[in-house]
Each structure stands twice: as C-alpha cells, then as structure tokens.
ROTOR-825813 format. One line per 2 residues: number of its first residue (from 1); their letters; for each residue z, y, x of N, C-alpha, C. Coordinates in steps of 0.2 Angstrom, whole numbers. Atoms other than C-alpha are relative to their C-alpha. Layout:
BEGIN
NUM) A) Z,Y,X,Z,Y,X,Z,Y,X | ...
//
This chain:
BEGIN
1) XX) 0,3,-8,645,93,-492,-6,4,3 | 5,-3,-4,634,103,-484,-5,-5,5
3) XX) 4,7,-3,617,92,-476,-3,7,3 | 3,-1,-5,612,97,-460,-5,-4,3
5) XX) 5,2,-2,594,95,-455,-1,2,7 | 1,1,-8,592,89,-437,-7,1,1
7) XX) 10,-2,-3,572,94,-430,2,-2,5 | -1,2,-4,569,81,-419,-7,2,4
9) XX) 6,-3,-2,556,88,-407,-4,-6,9 | 4,4,-6,543,76,-396,-2,5,4
11) XX) 3,-4,-5,536,81,-381,-6,-6,3 | 5,3,-5,520,71,-375,-3,4,6
13) XX) 3,-3,-10,514,73,-355,-6,-2,-1 | 7,-1,-2,495,73,-352,0,-4,8
15) XX) 0,4,-5,492,63,-336,-6,0,2 | 6,0,-3,474,65,-328,-1,-6,6
17) XX) 0,7,-7,469,49,-317,-7,3,2 | 6,-1,-1,455,53,-306,-3,-7,5
19) XX) -1,6,-4,446,37,-301,-5,3,9 | 5,0,-4,440,40,-283,-4,-8,3
21) XX) 4,4,-5,432,24,-277,-6,1,-7 | 8,-3,2,417,28,-291,-2,6,3
23) XX) 4,-6,-2,414,45,-283,-1,-2,7 | 6,1,-6,410,36,-266,-5,-5,0
25) XX) 5,3,2,401,25,-274,-9,6,-1 | 7,-5,2,389,39,-280,-1,4,6
27) XX) 1,-3,-8,388,47,-261,-2,-6,2 | 5,7,-3,383,29,-254,-4,0,-3
29) XX) 9,1,2,369,30,-266,-2,7,2 | 1,-8,-2,365,48,-263,-4,-2,7
31) XX) 1,0,-6,364,44,-244,-5,-5,2 | 4,4,-3,355,28,-245,-8,2,-4
33) XX) 6,0,5,341,34,-259,-4,8,8 | 2,-6,-7,340,51,-242,-4,-4,4
35) XX) 1,3,-6,338,37,-230,-9,-4,-2 | 7,1,0,323,28,-237,-3,2,-3
37) XX) 6,-11,3,315,45,-242,-3,-1,8 | 2,-4,-7,316,47,-225,-4,-7,4
39) XX) 4,6,0,310,29,-221,-7,0,1 | 5,-1,1,297,30,-229,-4,5,0
41) XX) 4,-7,-4,291,47,-223,-2,-2,9 | 1,-1,-6,292,41,-205,-6,-8,-1
43) XX) 5,7,1,280,23,-212,-5,4,0 | 5,-5,2,271,36,-220,-7,1,7
45) XX) 5,-9,-5,266,48,-204,-2,-7,3 | 1,2,-6,266,32,-192,-7,-6,-3
47) XX) 7,4,3,251,23,-205,-5,6,1 | 6,-5,1,241,38,-206,-2,4,9
49) XX) 2,0,-1,242,41,-189,-4,-5,6 | 5,6,-1,236,24,-185,-8,0,-3
51) XX) 8,-2,3,222,26,-196,-3,5,5 | 5,-5,-1,217,42,-190,-2,-3,11
53) XX) 0,4,-10,219,32,-168,-7,-3,-1 | 6,4,1,206,18,-176,-4,3,-2
55) XX) 8,-4,1,194,31,-185,-2,0,5 | 2,-2,-9,195,38,-167,-4,-3,4
57) XX) 3,4,-8,190,25,-157,-5,-4,-4 | 7,0,1,177,20,-169,-6,3,-1
59) XX) 6,-5,-1,168,32,-169,-2,5,6 | 2,0,-7,168,35,-151,-3,-6,2
61) XX) 5,4,-3,160,19,-149,-6,1,-3 | 6,-2,6,146,24,-162,-5,5,6
63) XX) 4,-7,-3,144,40,-153,-1,0,9 | 1,0,-4,146,34,-135,-7,-1,5
65) XX) 7,-1,-2,130,39,-124,-3,-12,3 | 3,6,-5,119,24,-118,-6,1,3
67) XX) 6,-2,-1,104,22,-109,-5,-4,-1 | 8,5,5,87,14,-117,-3,-3,7
69) XX) 1,2,-6,83,2,-104,-9,-5,-4 | 5,3,4,65,-7,-108,-2,-4,8
71) XX) 2,3,-3,60,-21,-100,-5,-9,-2 | 5,7,3,46,-39,-103,5,-6,-3
73) XX) -5,7,3,54,-52,-115,-1,-3,4 | 2,5,-4,46,-64,-103,-3,1,7
75) XX) 1,-1,-6,44,-65,-87,-4,-8,5 | -1,5,-4,35,-77,-72,1,-2,7
77) XX) -4,-1,-8,43,-83,-55,-5,3,5 | 5,-1,-9,34,-74,-41,-6,6,-3
79) XX) 7,-5,0,23,-61,-53,8,7,0 | -3,-5,1,31,-43,-51,-1,2,-9
81) XX) -2,-3,9,38,-33,-69,4,7,3 | -3,-2,0,43,-18,-72,4,3,-3
83) XX) -6,1,7,61,-13,-79,0,10,1 | -1,-11,1,61,9,-85,3,-2,-4
85) XX) -7,-1,7,74,15,-94,-2,12,0 | 3,-7,2,75,34,-103,8,1,-2
87) XX) -8,-2,-2,92,43,-100,-1,8,0 | -2,-6,-4,96,61,-98,7,3,1
89) XX) -5,0,-2,110,63,-88,3,7,-1 | -2,-7,-2,123,79,-90,4,2,6
91) XX) -1,0,-9,128,77,-72,-3,-4,5 | 2,3,-6,122,74,-56,0,-6,0
93) XX) -3,7,-1,121,55,-50,-7,-2,3 | 4,6,-2,112,39,-46,1,-5,-6
95) XX) 1,2,5,105,27,-56,1,-10,6 | -2,6,-4,110,6,-50,-3,-5,-4
97) XX) 0,5,4,102,-9,-55,4,-5,1 | -2,5,-2,111,-26,-56,0,-4,-8
99) XX) 0,7,6,110,-43,-67,6,-6,0 | -6,5,1,121,-58,-71,-4,-5,5
101) XX) 1,6,-2,121,-72,-62,-3,-7,-2 | 5,5,3,110,-87,-66,-1,-5,6
103) XX) 1,8,-8,107,-106,-55,-7,3,1 | 7,2,-4,94,-104,-45,-4,8,-2
105) XX) 2,-7,4,89,-85,-53,2,7,6 | -1,-7,-2,85,-69,-41,-6,6,-2
107) XX) 4,-6,0,78,-53,-39,-2,3,5 | 2,-3,-8,66,-46,-25,-1,8,-2
109) XX) 3,-8,2,60,-26,-24,-2,0,9 | 0,-1,-5,53,-18,-11,5,4,3
111) XX) -5,-3,-2,64,-11,1,-1,7,5 | 0,-6,-5,63,5,14,-7,1,4
113) XX) 6,2,-4,50,-4,26,-5,-4,-3 | 4,4,3,39,-11,13,1,-6,-1
115) XX) -2,8,-2,48,-29,17,2,-1,-9 | -3,0,5,53,-37,1,8,0,2
117) XX) -8,1,-1,73,-36,-1,1,-2,-4 | -5,4,7,84,-49,-12,4,5,-2
119) XX) -5,-2,2,95,-41,-23,5,-5,-2 | -5,5,5,111,-52,-25,3,2,-6
121) XX) -3,-3,6,118,-54,-41,6,3,-1 | -8,-1,2,132,-48,-50,2,5,6
123) XX) -3,-4,-4,132,-32,-37,-5,4,-1 | 6,-7,1,124,-13,-39,-2,1,4
125) XX) 6,-5,-5,107,-7,-32,-2,4,0 | 4,-8,3,106,8,-31,-8,1,2
127) XX) 7,-1,0,90,14,-34,-3,9,0 | 0,-6,3,91,32,-36,-2,3,-4
129) XX) -1,-1,2,86,45,-45,-5,5,-4 | 9,-2,1,66,50,-43,-2,0,-7
131) XX) 3,6,6,61,37,-54,3,0,-5 | -1,4,1,64,31,-68,-1,-10,-4
133) XX) 4,7,-1,57,13,-66,1,-1,7 | 0,4,-7,60,0,-53,-3,-8,-4
135) XX) 4,8,1,47,-15,-50,4,-7,5 | -7,6,0,57,-31,-48,-7,-8,2
137) XX) 3,6,0,50,-50,-43,4,-5,1 | -3,3,1,57,-62,-52,1,-8,6
139) XX) 2,7,-4,61,-79,-40,4,-4,-4 | 0,5,6,65,-93,-51,0,-8,4
141) XX) 2,3,-1,69,-110,-41,1,-8,-4 | -1,4,7,75,-120,-56,-7,-2,-2
143) XX) 6,2,3,62,-130,-65,-1,1,-8 | -2,-5,9,68,-123,-84,0,6,0
145) XX) -1,-7,2,66,-106,-90,9,4,0 | -7,-2,-2,82,-95,-87,-2,7,-4
147) XX) -4,-7,2,90,-79,-97,4,1,2 | -6,-5,-3,96,-65,-89,2,6,-5
149) XX) -2,-6,1,104,-49,-93,-1,4,5 | 2,-6,-5,97,-34,-82,2,6,-3
151) XX) -7,-6,1,109,-17,-82,-5,6,6 | 1,-7,-4,104,0,-76,7,3,-2
153) XX) -8,-5,2,119,11,-75,-1,7,5 | 0,-7,-3,121,28,-70,6,3,2
155) XX) -9,-2,-3,136,33,-58,0,5,0 | 3,-9,-2,138,53,-58,5,0,6
157) XX) -1,-1,-8,142,60,-41,6,5,-2 | -6,-1,-1,158,69,-46,5,0,-6
159) XX) -5,2,6,165,71,-64,-4,-4,-3 | -1,5,7,162,59,-79,-2,-5,1
161) XX) -1,7,0,161,43,-84,-8,-5,1 | 5,4,-2,148,29,-79,-2,-1,-7
163) XX) 4,3,9,134,23,-94,-5,-3,1 | 2,8,-1,126,8,-95,-3,0,-6
165) XX) 2,3,4,112,1,-102,-3,-8,1 | 2,4,1,105,-16,-105,-5,-5,-3
167) XX) 5,4,4,90,-29,-109,0,-7,2 | 0,8,0,87,-46,-111,-7,-2,3
169) XX) 5,4,-4,73,-57,-100,0,-6,-2 | 3,6,-2,66,-74,-100,-3,-2,6
171) XX) 2,0,-10,61,-79,-80,-1,-9,-3 | 5,7,1,48,-94,-84,0,-2,6
173) XX) 2,1,-6,47,-106,-68,-8,1,0 | 8,0,-3,28,-103,-58,-3,-3,-1
175) XX) 4,6,2,14,-111,-66,-3,-3,7 | 3,3,-4,8,-124,-54,-6,0,1
177) XX) 7,-2,-3,-8,-122,-46,-5,-6,-2 | 4,5,3,-21,-132,-54,-6,0,8
179) XX) 2,3,-5,-28,-142,-38,-10,1,-2 | 9,-1,0,-49,-137,-34,-2,-5,5
181) XX) 5,4,0,-59,-150,-32,-6,4,8 | 5,-1,-7,-70,-146,-13,-5,-3,1
183) XX) 6,7,-3,-88,-154,-10,2,0,7 | -1,3,-4,-85,-164,5,-7,2,6
185) XX) 2,-3,-7,-92,-156,24,-7,-3,0 | 3,6,-4,-108,-163,29,-1,-3,5
187) XX) -1,3,-7,-107,-174,44,-6,3,5 | 3,-2,-4,-115,-168,58,2,5,5
189) XX) -2,-3,-4,-115,-159,74,6,7,1 | -3,-10,0,-100,-144,77,-2,2,7
191) XX) 2,-3,-4,-102,-134,89,4,6,2 | -5,-4,0,-88,-121,94,-1,5,7
193) XX) 0,-2,-7,-93,-109,107,4,7,2 | -7,-3,-3,-82,-102,119,-2,7,0
195) XX) 0,-10,1,-78,-83,121,2,2,8 | -1,-2,-5,-81,-74,136,-2,7,0
197) XX) 1,-7,-1,-81,-58,143,-4,4,7 | 5,-2,-7,-90,-46,156,-8,0,-3
199) XX) 9,1,1,-110,-48,155,-3,-3,-5 | 2,4,8,-121,-54,140,-2,-7,4
201) XX) 1,6,-2,-124,-73,142,-2,-5,-5 | 3,5,4,-138,-84,132,3,-5,1
203) XX) -1,7,0,-133,-102,127,-3,-2,-5 | 4,3,6,-145,-112,118,1,-8,-2
205) XX) -2,7,4,-141,-129,107,-5,-3,-2 | 3,2,3,-149,-141,100,4,-4,-8
207) XX) -3,1,5,-143,-143,81,-3,-8,-4 | 2,5,4,-154,-156,73,-7,-3,0
209) XX) 8,1,-1,-171,-165,75,-3,-7,-4 | 2,6,4,-182,-178,66,-6,1,0
211) XX) 8,3,0,-199,-186,64,-1,-3,-4 | 1,5,7,-206,-193,50,-7,-5,2
213) XX) 5,4,0,-219,-207,47,-7,3,3 | 10,-1,0,-235,-198,49,0,5,5
215) XX) 0,-1,-6,-229,-190,64,2,8,1 | -4,-8,1,-220,-172,59,3,1,2
217) XX) -7,-1,1,-208,-166,67,4,6,0 | -5,-9,2,-194,-151,63,7,-3,7
219) XX) -6,0,-5,-180,-148,78,1,9,0 | -2,-5,4,-169,-135,72,6,1,8
221) XX) -4,-4,-7,-158,-125,90,3,7,-3 | -3,-6,-3,-148,-112,92,1,5,4
223) XX) 0,-2,-5,-147,-99,103,8,6,-1 | -7,-5,1,-128,-88,104,0,4,8
225) XX) -4,-5,-4,-121,-72,114,5,-5,1 | -9,0,-1,-106,-81,122,2,5,5
227) XX) -4,-7,-4,-105,-63,133,2,5,-3 | -5,-7,4,-95,-47,132,-5,4,0
229) XX) 2,-7,0,-109,-37,132,-9,-1,-4 | 8,2,4,-128,-36,122,-6,-2,5
231) XX) 1,7,-4,-139,-48,127,-7,4,3 | 7,-3,0,-157,-36,127,-3,-3,-2
233) XX) 3,5,5,-172,-42,120,-4,-7,5 | 2,6,-3,-178,-61,125,-4,-4,-2
235) XX) 4,5,1,-191,-74,126,4,-9,-1 | -2,5,-4,-189,-92,123,-7,-5,-1
237) XX) 6,5,0,-202,-107,125,1,-7,-2 | -2,6,2,-203,-126,120,-6,-3,2
239) XX) 5,5,-1,-211,-140,125,0,-6,-5 | -1,5,5,-216,-152,111,-4,-5,3
241) XX) 3,8,-1,-219,-171,113,-7,-3,-4 | 5,0,3,-236,-169,105,-6,-6,4
243) XX) 6,2,-4,-251,-179,109,-4,0,6 | 3,-4,-7,-258,-168,120,4,5,1
245) XX) -6,-4,-2,-244,-159,126,0,8,-2 | 2,-4,6,-243,-143,118,5,7,5
247) XX) -4,-2,-3,-231,-129,128,1,6,-6 | 0,-4,6,-224,-117,112,4,7,1
249) XX) -8,-5,-1,-217,-97,117,-1,4,-6 | -3,-5,8,-209,-86,103,-4,7,4
251) XX) 1,-6,1,-213,-68,99,6,4,5 | -5,-4,0,-200,-56,107,6,1,-5
253) XX) -7,1,6,-183,-59,99,4,6,3 | -2,-3,3,-173,-46,94,10,1,6
255) XX) -3,1,-2,-158,-43,105,7,-3,-3 | -3,2,5,-142,-50,102,7,1,3
257) XX) -5,-5,-3,-123,-41,101,3,-6,5 | -5,5,0,-107,-51,108,3,-4,-4
259) XX) -2,3,6,-102,-65,98,-7,-1,-5 | 4,1,4,-118,-65,89,-6,-6,1
261) XX) 4,6,-2,-132,-79,88,-5,-2,-7 | 6,0,5,-148,-84,79,-3,-8,-1
263) XX) 3,5,1,-155,-101,73,-8,-1,-1 | 8,0,-3,-172,-105,76,-4,-8,-5
265) XX) 5,6,1,-184,-120,67,-7,-1,2 | 5,2,-4,-198,-126,76,-4,-6,-4
267) XX) 5,6,3,-211,-139,65,-5,-1,4 | 7,2,-6,-226,-147,74,-3,-8,-3
269) XX) -1,6,2,-235,-162,70,-3,-3,6 | 3,4,-6,-245,-177,81,3,0,4
271) XX) -7,5,-4,-229,-182,88,-5,-6,5 | 4,7,-3,-236,-196,101,2,-6,-2
273) XX) -2,7,2,-232,-212,97,5,-2,3 | -5,2,-7,-216,-217,103,6,5,-2
275) XX) -3,-5,-2,-209,-201,103,0,6,5 | -2,-1,-6,-204,-191,117,5,7,-1
277) XX) -3,-4,-2,-195,-177,125,0,9,-2 | 0,-5,0,-190,-161,117,3,5,5
279) XX) -7,-4,-3,-184,-146,127,-3,9,-2 | 0,-10,3,-181,-126,123,3,3,5
281) XX) -4,-4,-5,-179,-114,137,3,9,-2 | -2,-4,1,-172,-97,138,-3,6,3
283) XX) 2,-4,-4,-182,-83,145,4,7,-1 | -3,-6,3,-169,-69,150,2,1,6
285) XX) -4,1,-6,-159,-63,166,6,2,-2 | -8,-2,1,-141,-64,162,6,-4,6
287) XX) -5,2,-5,-124,-71,172,-1,-7,-1 | -2,8,2,-124,-89,167,-9,-5,-1
289) XX) 7,3,0,-143,-97,168,0,-8,-3 | 0,7,3,-136,-116,167,0,-1,-5
291) XX) 1,2,7,-136,-115,149,-4,4,-4 | 6,-2,4,-152,-108,146,-3,-4,-3
293) XX) 4,6,1,-160,-125,144,4,-4,-6 | -1,6,4,-158,-140,131,-6,-2,-1
295) XX) 3,3,-1,-167,-154,128,3,-7,-6 | -2,7,5,-166,-170,114,-8,-6,0
297) XX) 4,6,2,-177,-187,114,-2,-2,-7 | 5,0,8,-189,-187,98,-2,-8,1
299) XX) 2,8,3,-191,-207,91,-4,2,-4 | 6,0,6,-208,-208,80,-1,-8,1
301) XX) 2,4,1,-214,-223,74,-9,-1,5 | 5,-1,-2,-230,-231,82,-6,0,-3
303) XX) 6,2,3,-243,-226,73,-5,2,5 | 6,0,-6,-261,-227,79,-6,8,-3
305) XX) 3,-7,0,-265,-208,78,-9,-1,3 | 7,-1,-4,-285,-201,82,0,3,3
307) XX) -1,-7,-4,-281,-191,95,-7,3,2 | 6,-4,0,-300,-188,96,0,5,-4
309) XX) 3,-5,7,-301,-178,80,10,5,2 | -6,-3,4,-281,-170,84,-2,7,1
311) XX) -1,-7,3,-279,-152,81,5,2,0 | -6,-2,0,-263,-145,85,3,4,-5
313) XX) 2,-5,6,-257,-135,69,4,5,4 | -3,-3,-4,-249,-119,72,9,-2,1
315) XX) -10,0,-2,-232,-118,80,4,7,-4 | -5,-5,3,-221,-105,69,8,-3,0
317) XX) -8,1,0,-202,-102,70,-2,1,-7 | -1,0,7,-195,-104,53,9,3,-1
319) XX) -7,-4,-1,-180,-94,45,4,1,3 | -6,0,-2,-169,-85,55,7,2,-1
321) XX) -4,-4,2,-154,-79,54,8,2,4 | -5,-3,-6,-141,-68,63,7,1,-5
323) X) -6,0,0,-123,-69,61,4,4,4
//
C-alpha cells in the first residue's frame, strides 16, 4: 500500500487598518498650537504698543514747555503787586492773565487811559507781549485771607499750542487804619474873607484883644487884600485908649497880592481906668473904603494910675506874617 502524502498549504492574509480618528486629533492639536501662538503674538504686540504709548505720554508731560511765573507769596488788599514771567516763545503771540474765582476777591490794573480797570475772574485779560510783567492791585472785601492761583498764558498768533504757567498768592484783608488823635482846635473868632475880582480891596478885622491888671493892652488885627489886584504900599493908624490918648502910625507897609494877608500885634501900656475904644484904620486908595476901619471896646480894671508920671511906652508892631 502506497502512502500518499498530502501537503496542506495555509494562506495567511494581512489586513492593515488605518486609524482615521487619531490623524484628525493630531491635526486639531497642531492647529490649536498655531492659534495660541498667533494669539500670544497679538497680545504681546499690543502690550508692547501700549507700553510705548504710555512712555511717550509720560515723556511728553515732563518735557512740555511751561511759563515760569513769579508772584509774591502774600499781598494785602489795596496794595499793588508785580507779577512777572520768564518764557521764550518760538512763534509770535501775546500773553494773557487770568485768576481763579474766589468769594470777594478781584484784581485791578491800569487801563489804556491810566484809570483802574477791574479784571473779571476766570476770563483771560490780554496784556500784550512788550513787557513780561504786570502790575496788579488785589481787592478783597472779605474779612479773612483768600488763597488764589494766578496764571499767565501765551497765545500764539497762528500755529502752535498755548503755554501756561501758574503761581499761588495769599491775599490778606486791608489793614485797618490806626485812629489819629488830633488836638482840639482853639476856640476863637473865625473869619473867612470873601473872594473878589477886579481892583485891590484892603480889609481889616480885629482878631483878639486883652488888658491885664497893670493896664497893659494887647490887640491883634489882620489886614487882607480881598480884591483882584495888588494893593500897593499902604499905612495903618491906631487910636489907643491910654490915659492920655495917643495915636499910632505904622511904617510903610509892603504891597499885598490878591488873597494875601498880614497879622499885626500892638502892645501898649497905661490903658485908662475902665478901658476904652481901640480902633485901627488903613490909609490907602482902594475900591471899597468901607472895610478899612475896625474897632473894639477894651475893658480894664479901675486901677489908680499916676497920670502925672505917665510916659507912654514905645508902640511897636510885633511879628508880622504874610500867607
């Protein structure tokens, strides 16, 4: 018996399986990483740009031009002060002054007509560009001090930006005046000479008179020119109430201009007992002779004078004053 060998052949089939879900997940991860990278770049660029803008703004604030303003730290109401400034503009323009509004506070300055001009608060007052100073007079009606900020602004004529400088001032109320005690005016007759025009007119009036217990008399009188032209030289005579009547005639008197006057004093002795009439008259040619004479009754005690030994003393004219 013949054995027949039978060979069995086994065929193995390989099957490759591709995982499509894994490939899709990897692609998503890559895109996510790229998106985050782009977002990070955008955020980083924005942060750098923001820092640049802030730095530029801070730098511009520190380097912006300003006006250096000089003003007194304190001032009193009604007393002028000077506000000055230092600035060199790069363009043509003018300056203006302004101040903050405070209750009862204002500033005044001389205007074009040299009269005082009040500057309203909060409004720019143009001061030109000829002089970098301004004289101001603070006026404070309040009873307590006020602190205010004054500003000088440069206003360009065409192109450019405004530049400003500030200063702070404390305005104190005006000091109360100290009352001054004045001595009382001595009582006595007063005289107001009328005013005339035209020719000269001499007028005489008696200012004061007195007789003491020894019989010595003193009379003061005033001669004035109340006319409109010079009086020319003149004399005056006086009748003295002495025990033995004695007339007195003055030396030649100097001319009086319109409105001038001269005060004379006569002293004499031995006034008659009980007194008598004293009179003075002016010897001159003027427009109104009716006021060239004046008289007064002198009262004297009844002393027993020795008239037999009477010798009148010299009659002198005591100091004269021309006004």
